[in-house]
C-alpha positions as a Python dict, from the first residue, in 0.01 Angstrom:
ca = {
    (1, 'X'): (0, 0, 0),
    (2, 'X'): (-102, -364, 49),
    (3, 'X'): (152, -650, 97),
    (4, 'X'): (312, -727, -225),
    (5, 'X'): (262, -1111, -358),
    (6, 'X'): (579, -1189, -537),
    (7, 'X'): (555, -1458, -842),
    (8, 'X'): (222, -1618, -730),
    (9, 'X'): (141, -1691, -1086),
    (10, 'X'): (500, -1708, -1202),
    (11, 'X'): (796, -1509, -1244),
    (12, 'X'): (696, -1108, -1251),
    (13, 'X'): (343, -1170, -1131),
    (14, 'X'): (352, -947, -804),
    (15, 'X'): (54, -760, -725),
    (16, 'X'): (105, -383, -711),
    (17, 'X'): (-220, -259, -570),
    (18, 'X'): (-249, 108, -521),
    (19, 'X'): (-580, 235, -370),
    (20, 'X'): (-486, 606, -510),
    (21, 'X'): (-529, 443, -859),
    (22, 'X'): (-909, 417, -843),
    (23, 'X'): (-1182, 687, -882),
    (24, 'X'): (-1404, 799, -591),
    (25, 'X'): (-1718, 628, -699),
    (26, 'X'): (-1703, 307, -902),
    (27, 'X'): (-1755, 316, -1288),
    (28, 'X'): (-1688, -27, -1445),
    (29, 'X'): (-1708, 16, -1829),
    (30, 'X'): (-1439, -225, -1950),
    (31, 'X'): (-1564, -368, -2279),
    (32, 'X'): (-1498, -710, -2173),
    (33, 'X'): (-1612, -681, -1825),
    (34, 'X'): (-1879, -418, -1813),
    (35, 'X'): (-2085, -390, -1494),
    (36, 'X'): (-2390, -169, -1552),
    (37, 'X'): (-2619, -160, -1262),
    (38, 'X'): (-2944, -363, -1344),
    (39, 'X'): (-2786, -578, -1583),
    (40, 'X'): (-2855, -965, -1503),
    (41, 'X'): (-2679, -1257, -1680),
    (42, 'X'): (-2810, -1618, -1658),
    (43, 'X'): (-2571, -1898, -1746),
    (44, 'X'): (-2632, -2275, -1751),
    (45, 'X'): (-2433, -2577, -1753),
    (46, 'X'): (-2311, -2875, -1549),
    (47, 'X'): (-2053, -2984, -1315),
    (48, 'X'): (-1943, -3344, -1364),
    (49, 'X'): (-1700, -3536, -1098),
    (50, 'X'): (-1632, -3857, -978),
    (51, 'X'): (-1956, -3835, -760),
    (52, 'X'): (-2157, -3777, -1099),
    (53, 'X'): (-2320, -3490, -1300),
    (54, 'X'): (-2501, -3184, -1180),
    (55, 'X'): (-2697, -2933, -1374),
    (56, 'X'): (-2626, -2557, -1271),
    (57, 'X'): (-2778, -2231, -1338),
    (58, 'X'): (-2601, -1927, -1206),
    (59, 'X'): (-2746, -1578, -1211),
    (60, 'X'): (-2502, -1282, -1210),
    (61, 'X'): (-2666, -953, -1115),
    (62, 'X'): (-2491, -607, -1118),
    (63, 'X'): (-2670, -440, -815),
    (64, 'X'): (-2691, -48, -760),
    (65, 'X'): (-2496, -105, -433),
    (66, 'X'): (-2153, 2, -349),
    (67, 'X'): (-1916, -108, -59),
    (68, 'X'): (-1578, 26, 63),
    (69, 'X'): (-1317, -263, 74),
    (70, 'X'): (-950, -201, 138),
    (71, 'X'): (-1003, 184, 107),
    (72, 'X'): (-1172, 167, -242),
    (73, 'X'): (-1523, 209, -305),
    (74, 'X'): (-1641, -112, -524),
    (75, 'X'): (-1920, -227, -707),
    (76, 'X'): (-2133, -491, -569),
    (77, 'X'): (-2233, -803, -777),
    (78, 'X'): (-2481, -1092, -645),
    (79, 'X'): (-2456, -1430, -774),
    (80, 'X'): (-2675, -1705, -714),
    (81, 'X'): (-2571, -2057, -791),
    (82, 'X'): (-2824, -2352, -809),
    (83, 'X'): (-2738, -2703, -863),
    (84, 'X'): (-3016, -2944, -998),
    (85, 'X'): (-3251, -2650, -925),
    (86, 'X'): (-3166, -2594, -549),
    (87, 'X'): (-2974, -2282, -425),
    (88, 'X'): (-2632, -2381, -311),
    (89, 'X'): (-2450, -2058, -309),
    (90, 'X'): (-2551, -1685, -275),
    (91, 'X'): (-2235, -1471, -315),
    (92, 'X'): (-2160, -1094, -298),
    (93, 'X'): (-1862, -1023, -506),
    (94, 'X'): (-1670, -683, -512),
    (95, 'X'): (-1510, -484, -814),
    (96, 'X'): (-1350, -165, -919),
    (97, 'X'): (-1219, -41, -1229),
    (98, 'X'): (-856, 148, -1195),
    (99, 'X'): (-809, 472, -1378),
    (100, 'X'): (-616, 306, -1638),
    (101, 'X'): (-921, 59, -1712),
    (102, 'X'): (-829, -269, -1532),
    (103, 'X'): (-1100, -425, -1328),
    (104, 'X'): (-1004, -541, -1000),
    (105, 'X'): (-1169, -808, -773),
    (106, 'X'): (-1164, -696, -386),
    (107, 'X'): (-1331, -993, -215),
    (108, 'X'): (-1617, -1239, -214),
    (109, 'X'): (-1885, -1341, 65),
    (110, 'X'): (-2024, -1646, -55),
    (111, 'X'): (-2308, -1814, 170),
    (112, 'X'): (-2347, -2162, 109),
    (113, 'X'): (-2662, -2375, 144),
    (114, 'X'): (-2771, -2759, 170),
    (115, 'X'): (-3109, -2880, 142),
    (116, 'X'): (-3225, -2521, 179),
    (117, 'X'): (-3052, -2467, 496),
    (118, 'X'): (-2762, -2208, 538),
    (119, 'X'): (-2425, -2373, 613),
    (120, 'X'): (-2204, -2079, 663),
    (121, 'X'): (-1977, -1866, 446),
    (122, 'X'): (-1617, -2012, 496),
    (123, 'X'): (-1476, -1919, 177),
    (124, 'X'): (-1537, -1538, 261),
    (125, 'X'): (-1212, -1311, 182),
    (126, 'X'): (-1182, -933, 168),
    (127, 'X'): (-874, -750, 52),
    (128, 'X'): (-674, -598, 329),
    (129, 'X'): (-789, -824, 597),
    (130, 'X'): (-656, -1187, 688),
    (131, 'X'): (-369, -1097, 435),
    (132, 'X'): (-617, -1125, 144),
    (133, 'X'): (-513, -907, -158),
    (134, 'X'): (-712, -759, -454),
    (135, 'X'): (-623, -907, -779),
    (136, 'X'): (-689, -855, -1138),
    (137, 'X'): (-1045, -971, -1278),
    (138, 'X'): (-983, -835, -1631),
    (139, 'X'): (-683, -623, -1784),
    (140, 'X'): (-781, -289, -1984),
    (141, 'X'): (-582, -443, -2279),
    (142, 'X'): (-589, -833, -2263),
    (143, 'X'): (-431, -1006, -2551),
    (144, 'X'): (-241, -1306, -2604),
    (145, 'X'): (149, -1273, -2509),
    (146, 'X'): (40, -1096, -2206),
    (147, 'X'): (209, -1225, -1884),
    (148, 'X'): (3, -1407, -1629),
    (149, 'X'): (-173, -1199, -1362),
    (150, 'X'): (-291, -1256, -1015),
    (151, 'X'): (-676, -1249, -992),
    (152, 'X'): (-701, -1226, -600),
    (153, 'X'): (-499, -1395, -328),
    (154, 'X'): (-654, -1497, -8),
    (155, 'X'): (-411, -1759, 180),
    (156, 'X'): (-645, -1809, 482),
    (157, 'X'): (-919, -1949, 235),
    (158, 'X'): (-681, -2097, -31),
    (159, 'X'): (-786, -1876, -268),
    (160, 'X'): (-536, -1816, -565),
    (161, 'X'): (-661, -1747, -914),
    (162, 'X'): (-422, -1692, -1197),
    (163, 'X'): (-537, -1553, -1538),
    (164, 'X'): (-374, -1531, -1886),
    (165, 'X'): (-505, -1435, -2211),
    (166, 'X'): (-487, -1746, -2461),
    (167, 'X'): (-669, -1669, -2777),
    (168, 'X'): (-842, -1355, -2942),
    (169, 'X'): (-1079, -1299, -3238),
    (170, 'X'): (-1253, -1628, -3191),
    (171, 'X'): (-1601, -1698, -3301),
    (172, 'X'): (-1827, -1854, -3032),
    (173, 'X'): (-2202, -1939, -3017),
    (174, 'X'): (-2421, -1981, -2696),
    (175, 'X'): (-2783, -1975, -2665),
    (176, 'X'): (-2772, -1595, -2688),
    (177, 'X'): (-2620, -1577, -3051),
    (178, 'X'): (-2289, -1635, -3212),
    (179, 'X'): (-2034, -1386, -3137),
    (180, 'X'): (-1705, -1268, -3322),
    (181, 'X'): (-1377, -1111, -3190),
    (182, 'X'): (-1426, -1302, -2873),
    (183, 'X'): (-1131, -1319, -2623),
    (184, 'X'): (-1019, -1633, -2416),
    (185, 'X'): (-862, -1637, -2067),
    (186, 'X'): (-733, -1937, -1916),
    (187, 'X'): (-754, -1959, -1542),
    (188, 'X'): (-624, -2183, -1266),
    (189, 'X'): (-562, -2214, -892),
    (190, 'X'): (-204, -2342, -864),
    (191, 'X'): (-284, -2437, -503),
    (192, 'X'): (-536, -2692, -628),
    (193, 'X'): (-362, -2840, -923),
    (194, 'X'): (-632, -3133, -930),
    (195, 'X'): (-896, -2883, -1021),
    (196, 'X'): (-739, -2812, -1361),
    (197, 'X'): (-778, -2501, -1566),
    (198, 'X'): (-1102, -2317, -1688),
    (199, 'X'): (-1119, -2120, -2008),
    (200, 'X'): (-1360, -1815, -2008),
    (201, 'X'): (-1481, -1667, -2344),
    (202, 'X'): (-1548, -1288, -2339),
    (203, 'X'): (-1736, -1101, -2594),
    (204, 'X'): (-1678, -705, -2612),
    (205, 'X'): (-1967, -534, -2452),
    (206, 'X'): (-2118, -816, -2316),
    (207, 'X'): (-1884, -990, -2093),
    (208, 'X'): (-1863, -1356, -1999),
    (209, 'X'): (-2000, -1578, -2261),
    (210, 'X'): (-1889, -1942, -2209),
    (211, 'X'): (-1693, -2150, -1944),
    (212, 'X'): (-1528, -2459, -2029),
    (213, 'X'): (-1284, -2697, -1836),
    (214, 'X'): (-949, -2819, -1936),
    (215, 'X'): (-807, -3133, -1735),
    (216, 'X'): (-878, -3160, -1344),
    (217, 'X'): (-1118, -3412, -1159),
    (218, 'X'): (-1417, -3149, -1172),
    (219, 'X'): (-1524, -3049, -1516),
    (220, 'X'): (-1755, -2747, -1513),
    (221, 'X'): (-1917, -2581, -1816),
    (222, 'X'): (-2165, -2285, -1854),
    (223, 'X'): (-2305, -2120, -2127),
    (224, 'X'): (-2480, -1770, -2142),
    (225, 'X'): (-2848, -1800, -2206),
    (226, 'X'): (-2991, -1474, -2122),
    (227, 'X'): (-2873, -1121, -2072),
    (228, 'X'): (-3144, -870, -1973),
    (229, 'X'): (-3189, -497, -1824),
    (230, 'X'): (-3392, -516, -1528),
    (231, 'X'): (-3667, -258, -1448),
    (232, 'X'): (-3587, 22, -1190),
    (233, 'X'): (-3857, -160, -969),
    (234, 'X'): (-3676, -492, -1026),
    (235, 'X'): (-3321, -330, -944),
    (236, 'X'): (-3484, -156, -625),
    (237, 'X'): (-3580, -513, -495),
    (238, 'X'): (-3257, -654, -612),
    (239, 'X'): (-3081, -390, -403),
    (240, 'X'): (-3280, -464, -91),
    (241, 'X'): (-3225, -847, -123),
    (242, 'X'): (-2850, -773, -153),
    (243, 'X'): (-2864, -545, 147),
    (244, 'X'): (-3000, -821, 359),
    (245, 'X'): (-2709, -1050, 246),
    (246, 'X'): (-2463, -776, 328),
    (247, 'X'): (-2638, -743, 682),
    (248, 'X'): (-2617, -1113, 772),
    (249, 'X'): (-2256, -1132, 673),
    (250, 'X'): (-2169, -918, 995),
    (251, 'X'): (-2294, -1212, 1185),
    (252, 'X'): (-2136, -1447, 1003),
    (253, 'X'): (-1759, -1332, 931),
    (254, 'X'): (-1541, -1158, 1179),
    (255, 'X'): (-1336, -988, 872),
    (256, 'X'): (-1657, -888, 676),
    (257, 'X'): (-1769, -720, 1017),
    (258, 'X'): (-1459, -480, 994),
    (259, 'X'): (-1587, -311, 672),
    (260, 'X'): (-1835, -39, 630),
    (261, 'X'): (-2204, -171, 531),
    (262, 'X'): (-2306, -147, 163),
    (263, 'X'): (-2486, 121, 52),
    (264, 'X'): (-2758, 227, -234),
    (265, 'X'): (-2590, 421, -506),
    (266, 'X'): (-2838, 415, -754),
    (267, 'X'): (-3201, 255, -821),
    (268, 'X'): (-3228, 370, -1171),
    (269, 'X'): (-3117, 70, -1387),
    (270, 'X'): (-2849, 102, -1633),
    (271, 'X'): (-2741, 452, -1477),
    (272, 'X'): (-2504, 587, -1230),
}
């Protein structure tokens, strides 16, 4: 069992992580947070702060890779974040779904870039290392009235995200269409109160549709503009690029170097 975090997101929000509660191979079919290999989602929006406004494009790709983190085999997501058309972050994130349907986040490896130059990956965390703990990315049955929950905790990098469902059965329109029955999750990091809150809008079967900002000194908004299933050839290429990122992480981060290397689990888009 991992160390237990007591009340990180309020009373009763202790993390109760049990690695035996996960299947031997990851399959993430939570209707609010489906991760099907070969699916790629593109969101666009902006970040506004005292320094000005930046246009953002984020590409989220579900790879066909798996990686063992804290004794659990996870599904690897590859995110690329562009500011005004320039790559500023390339991140591997690691998810697994428990036997009861909760989706857990086991860590992130975000490489940072400036003017096309690699600057490091100082915000890396992996469950089970440097006191980092996996947390709940999405509940199996989220609904308003559900208590807050810890989405992950990594004290070494000041990472603590708290989530709580605040609305359901909403209608939300984004460039990919209008969706009914939308779930809204409020998220914040109590270690960084100046950042404010985010509200994330999810549609069953699709996942994340929209991100809005509530308060804080950095306003971030994103809308889903494309959701597509890549071809087998495209997924194979994505897998190879993500493996290069995984390999580079061993040279960059001491904690990451303690984990087994990512492996190709599938090169067939949309299948396991």
